[in-house]
C-alpha positions as a printed Julia matrix, in Angstrom:
107×3 Matrix{Float64}:
 130.71  -103.66  -32.33
 129.93  -101.54  -35.25
 128.4   -101.85  -38.24
 129.73  -101.93  -41.57
 128.59  -102.3   -45.09
 129.56  -106.2   -45.46
 126.6   -106.82  -42.43
 124.07  -105.34  -45.3
 125.2   -106.2   -48.72
 127.85  -106.81  -51.3
 129.7   -105.11  -53.49
 131.36  -105.49  -56.57
 134.36  -103.5   -58.73
 135.5   -102.35  -62.13
 137.57   -99.93  -64.01
 137.66   -97.36  -66.65
 141.17   -95.91  -67.18
 142.19   -94.39  -63.2
 138.94   -94.28  -62.24
 137.0    -97.11  -59.86
 133.74   -97.77  -60.21
 132.14   -99.92  -56.98
 128.5   -100.95  -56.53
 126.9   -102.19  -53.26
 123.8   -104.01  -53.38
 121.73  -104.47  -50.32
 120.66  -108.1   -49.15
 117.2   -106.66  -48.09
 115.08  -103.74  -48.22
 116.06  -102.98  -44.74
 119.62  -102.76  -45.23
 118.65  -101.17  -48.83
 117.15   -98.42  -46.71
 119.95   -97.96  -44.36
 122.8    -97.69  -47.2
 120.83   -95.49  -48.83
 120.9    -92.98  -45.93
 124.5    -93.87  -44.24
 126.88   -94.56  -46.77
 127.44   -91.03  -48.37
 129.56   -90.06  -51.07
 131.48   -88.09  -48.22
 131.98   -91.48  -46.01
 133.25   -93.34  -48.98
 135.18   -90.55  -50.15
 136.64   -90.63  -46.36
 137.47   -94.49  -46.18
 139.46   -93.7   -49.66
 141.37   -90.67  -48.79
 144.38   -92.68  -48.6
 144.38   -93.79  -52.38
 142.67   -90.81  -54.12
 141.54   -87.1   -53.08
 138.44   -88.03  -56.05
 136.07   -87.04  -56.49
 133.5    -89.32  -55.41
 130.12   -89.45  -57.27
 127.1    -91.63  -55.78
 124.29   -92.77  -57.89
 121.54   -94.79  -56.55
 119.57   -97.48  -58.45
 116.66   -98.39  -55.72
 114.87  -100.54  -58.28
 118.31  -103.32  -57.86
 119.06  -101.9   -53.76
 122.38  -100.54  -55.1
 124.49   -97.67  -54.77
 127.22   -97.34  -58.05
 130.56   -94.87  -56.73
 132.48   -93.44  -59.05
 135.6    -92.67  -57.63
 138.2    -90.7   -59.35
 142.19   -90.93  -59.31
 141.96   -94.55  -57.55
 143.83   -96.74  -59.61
 147.46   -95.21  -59.51
 147.14   -93.96  -62.77
 145.49   -97.17  -64.35
 146.01  -100.61  -65.49
 148.67   -99.5   -67.95
 150.69   -97.43  -65.63
 149.86   -98.8   -62.04
 152.81  -100.51  -60.55
 149.72  -102.22  -58.02
 149.58  -105.59  -57.12
 145.82  -105.37  -58.32
 146.03  -102.36  -61.0
 142.35  -103.1   -61.79
 141.4   -102.02  -57.85
 139.06  -105.32  -58.02
 140.56  -105.26  -53.92
 138.56  -101.82  -53.55
 135.15  -103.56  -53.23
 136.72  -105.28  -49.68
 137.77  -101.4   -48.6
 134.05  -100.41  -49.47
 132.62  -103.14  -47.36
 134.3   -102.76  -44.2
 133.61   -98.75  -44.12
 131.75   -98.67  -40.72
 128.32   -96.69  -40.62
 127.39   -95.04  -37.34
 126.36   -96.34  -34.39
 122.94   -96.84  -33.44
 122.02   -97.28  -37.27
 119.49  -100.04  -37.28
 120.63  -103.16  -39.08
């Protein structure tokens, strides 16, 4: 069974225009170490490639054991322009949680 982000933490999404902002917060220190090492901007960009070409920027908040990802162009033009059922992109945090991490990554 492969390790996924949801095994190590929870996520919350926000929006600003056509940009999604998704934070991932580790449940514990061990999970933080794995997320910090393996949940890269490139890995997130690959998971969101069907929605946007990016860019994806990652920010670390070690005191909170959290990563914040800013994903540009992910909201179909933004809340007032998107025809999406979820124009704010709140469901994108669920997509973030399903990202697989490399096999053999200690959890």
